[in-house]
N, C-alpha and C positions, 0 to 999 in steps of 0.2 A: 391490419387495423389502420385507421386514417392516420396521417402524421400529425394532425392537430389534437387527436384524442392520446396520441403517444406523447406528445408534449405535456398535455393537462396531467397524465399519470406521473410523468416524470418530474415535473414541477411541484407535484403534492406528494411524492414519495416519502418524504420524511414523516408528514401527518399520517399517511396510510401505514406506514410500519409501526408509528406508534400506538394508532388506534383502532386498526382492522381487526377483527375477530374472524380468522379465516375459517374456523371450524364449523361456524354457522352458514357458510357458504358453498361448502363443497356438496352438497346435494343438490342444491339448485343450478351451480354451474355445471354440474353433470348432468343432469337431467335437461337442461336447456342445450347441451352440445357445446359449451364453450371449452371443457377439458374433456380427456378420455381419463378413463379409470387409472390408466398407468400414470399420466401425468398427475391426478390427484394423489397417487400414493407417492409419487416423486416430491411434491410439494410438503406431504405430512414428514415426509423421512427428513426434510432439511433442518430440523432442530426445533428451537423454541417457537413460541408463538410469534415473536418479531421476525425470527428467521423464516417461517413460513409465510408471513405476511410479505417480507420482501421479496420472497420467491414467487409467490402467486403473482405481485404486481408485475415481476419481470417477465412470467411466462405470459401473462395476459396481452402483452406488448406484441406478441409473437401470433395472435390469434387473427380471426378474420373481422371483416368491418362491422359485424354485430356484435362482436365481444364487448366493446365499451358501453354501449347502451343496456346489453342484458347484465353486465356487471352494475350499473346503477340500479336497474330494477332489483336485483339481487340484494342490493344494500337496503333499498326500502323495505324489501319484504321481511328480512331479517332485524330491521328496527336500527340501522345504522344511519340513520336520517342525516346526522351532521357530516358525515363522510360524504353521503350521496349529495347533498347540497354544495358541499365544497367542490366536488368536481363538476357539478352541473353548472355552477356559475361560470366556469370557464368553457362551457360547451352549449351555448344557447340552441344549437341546431338538434341537440338529444332530447327526444321526448319519450318519457318513460312510461309505457303502457300500465294499466291497471292490473292488479296481480289476477291471474286466472284461478279459477276455482280448482281446488285439489282433484286429482284424479286419481283413480282406483289403479288403473293399469299404466304403466309407465311406456313410453314408446322406446323403441330402441336408440342406444346412444350412437350418435353419429358425429365426426369431427365437423366444426364449423368449416365452410369455405374460407380460405386463407390468401387468395390472390396468388401472389407469386411466391408466398413463403409456402414450404412443404408441410404436408399434414402428417402428422407422426401418430404413429399406434402402439408404439413401445418406448421405453425409456431411451431418450435421447443422448447420445455422447457429445453434448455440446455445454459450453459454460453454465447453462442454468441447471444442469443436473449436478453440479460440483457442491459437495456439502461445503458447511463452514466449520472451521476450528471453533472449539468451545472457549470463550473469551470473557466468562462472567465471573471469575474469582475477584474477589476485592480484598487487597489490591490484585492487579491484573498479573503482575510479575516486577522483576527488577529491571532497572535502566542504570546502565553504567555510561557516563560521559567522559571521555578523555579529551582536555582541551591544552593543547600544546601551543603556546604564544611565544614565550620568551626563550630563545635558543642559545646554548653554549656558543661564545664567538670563535671557538677553536671548530666547532661544526661548520662553519662557513655557511650557515642557514641564516636567513633573515628573520626577525622577529616578526609574527603574524597578527598585525594590527588590525583590529575589528573582528577577530575570532571570539572575544569576548561577547560581542553582540550575539553572534550564532550560539554560543553556549547558554547565555540566558534565554533566548527565544525557546530552544529546544527543552531546557530544564522545565520551563513554565509549560510548554506544550505536554510532555509527557507525564507531567504531574496531573495535568488537566485529563489525560486519557487514563489515569488512575494506576500509575507506575511508582514505584518507590525508586525515586531518582537519587543516584550518587554521582557527584562530579569531582574528578581528581584533575588537577592541573599541572602542567610543566613536568612531565615524567620522563625519565630516562627510559631506554629500552629495557633495561632489567625490570624497571618499575612497572611499566606497561604489562610486562608478562607476569609479575606479580600479582597484579590487580585482576588480570583475566583468570589466573589460576585461582586466586580466593573467590572469585564469581563462580567458577566452575565447580567449586567445593562446597556451594551453599547447598541447601536444602530447597529444591524447587517444587516440591511435590504438590503444595498448597496452590501454586500458580499455574497460569496457563500460557505464559509467554515470557520472553528474555529479550531485551534489547541492548546492542552495543554501538555506541555512538564514537566516530574517532574523529578528530579534528585537529589536523596537523599538516606538515610537509609531506609529500609522498613522492614516489618515483615508481618506475617501472623496473619489473624484476622477471626473471623467468620463472615459470610455474606451471603446475599440472592441472588446475581446476580453477581456482580464484584468483585473476591478475592484480599485480599492484602490490605496494608496500607502503607503510607508513613510517615517520621518523620519530624517536624520541628525541628530547631536546638535546642529548649528547650527539647526536648526528649517527647513531646506529639505528638500522631500520627493521623491521618487523613484517613480513610478508602477511597480505590479507588472508592467505589461506591457511596460516598458523594461527592467526588470531580467530577464525572460526572453528579451528580444530578443538580448541578449549571447551566449546559448548557442545560438540557433537556426541552421539549417543555413546560412544565409549568412555568418553572423560568425564560426562556428565549425565548418570543415566535417569536423573530425576526430571531431565528436560526431553527425555525421549518421546517423539510423537507430538511434540509442542513446537510451534513457531518460535525460531530464532532469528532476530532480525539484526542486520549490521547497516549501520549508514555511515559511509565514508567520504567526508568532505576532505579531500587532500587530492592532489595532481595524479595523473597515472602516468605522468612522462612530462616531456619538454615542448612537444610540437604546439605550435598555436593554429587553430583552425580559422580559416579566413572565410569558410562556407562556399556556398555555389548559388547561382542566380536562379530565383523561382519568379512565377508570376505575382503581380503586386497584390491579389486577392488572396494569395497564401500565406501573407506574413502581415503581422502587425509590429513593426518595429520597434524597440525600446533600446535605448542606449545607454551603457555604462557610462560612468563619469571618469575623470582625470585621475581619480584615486584607486581605480582597480588595480589589484596586484595579483598574482598568480602564487599556486603552493607547488610550483614544478621543479624538480630536482632531475638532473639528467641520469638517463637510464643506468642502473647496476646491472653488470654482466652476471652476477650470480647473487646468492643469498648466504655467503660465506660468514658475515659480519654476525649472523645469528648462529651462535653455537648451541648445538643441541643438548650439550651436557649442562647449560646454564640452567634449564628448567626442564626437570622431568615429567612434567605434565603435558607437555607439547610433544607432537608427533609429526614427522615430514610429511606423512600420507594421510589422507583423509578418508574415512569408510564413507560408504553411500551417503551422500549430503542430504538426507531427506529433511524437510521441514526448516530448511535454510534460505534466507534472502539476503543478498547482498546487494544494497543500492550504493551507486557510486555517483560522486558529483559531475564526473566527466567521463568519456570513452577513454578506456585504456591507450596510453600514449600521449594523451593531449593535456595540456593545462587546464586548472579549474580557477575561475577568476572570483577573486574577493574584493568587495569596496570596502575600504578602511573605515567609513563612516556609517554605513549600513549593514555590514556583512557580507556573507558571500551570496551570490546569486541563488545557489541550489538550496541553501538553508532557508533564507529568506522566502522563497516559493513554497519549499516544503511545508514550512510552518503556517503558511496562510492557507495552503489547501488542505492541511489536516483541520484546521480551524473551521474552514467553511464546508467541508465535505465528508469529514470522518462519520457524522451521523447517517450517512445515506450511501456512500461507496466505499468497495473494499480497498484493501491496501494497494494491489497491483493496478487498478483502474487510476487511483490516485497519483502512483508514481508515473504513470502514462501522461497525467495531466501536467505533472511537474515537468516531465521531459519536454513537452510541448511549449510550455510556457519560456522554460530556461534557453531553449533553441532560439527563441526570438530576440534573445538580447545580444547587444554588439557591445564590445569592450573596445574602446577608444574610437568607437565607429567603424570598426573594421573586425574584431577577432570574434568566433563564436564558442560556443560551448554546448555539448550534448551529454546530459547524464544518462545512465543507464544500469540494469539490474541483471543479476545472475539469480534466476528462480527456481529454487528448488521446493517450493511450498507444494504441498498435496490438496490443499483445501483453500476457499476463499477465508479471507481475514477481515473481519470487523472489529475495529476498536471499540472500546466502551466510551460513551459520550455523556456528558452531563445533561441532564433533561433540562 
């Protein structure tokens, strides 16, 4: 497909997902050779009407040069004129042919020529074939935000000015995404564990997802799966892999097979990244202000400060971590920058991209967008930051959005 036609589809994807009726298009798109039977079956199996519409538009972009005008033709033939006009406004070079009279004998189905793209005749092991998590429960699930701002002076940890701004943004954002949001502030290590244990003991059977957001100081610790740890206000830390443990299939059966999302705004260590040189057209520089601070604490050589006898619901080992995603504000070992006036780079960017893109993009795609934008920032004109994720999700995840 021509790049200009791909851009038209991408620009109008939100309207297509909302308004397209794919079930009326399948026969025509099959007959005209846009898709094969296997591809149609794959689209049908993707889920709800919106999921099928999203999948159809995605797959359409992989087809040949005739796919776009044929798609417009099929929209007209099935009475979806408003969508056809919407797409045609951006594609003046496309001319829709009048509908051909119905034929009794259908020609054999042949894939469209696709130029450099391969022609698939069987289900393809690619991103387009991944199914989506069920995310239509209302409310969608619980979201726990732990916001540690004021630290005990004996902990030798500074107060995290600007974190309340992050907390307010994320509380509003996840309420808008139809989550039940609970905010807890200034918790000691034992209190953090208690809140996570209480969350794990809730009945999540009527919900589709669970979210935990940690806003605190952090450090690097030895680990077997998920790196890093976050601090309670008493200066005692809890490893991230222990945090994820509370919601795994063993400790929270009602979340088995459902996505568990963890967002960690904390440092992964004490190193400051000065970046490396790139060509000017690869970067659009953005500079942090003089109020930038970090959430870094030197690396701890062990996690001895967390006694396993304190909380019997936690385990040191994590069974197969399926359906878990941990998003870190910074690469393990490095600091995470926070502006005292506008909040952290990571949360500010995450909030904006969720607002702008949640209706059309899946979570992993949006996190890559966050990674890219945060990586363009510079603290004090020098230091960089690179977010990242440990992704054990098995399907695409699309949040609920308000119409």
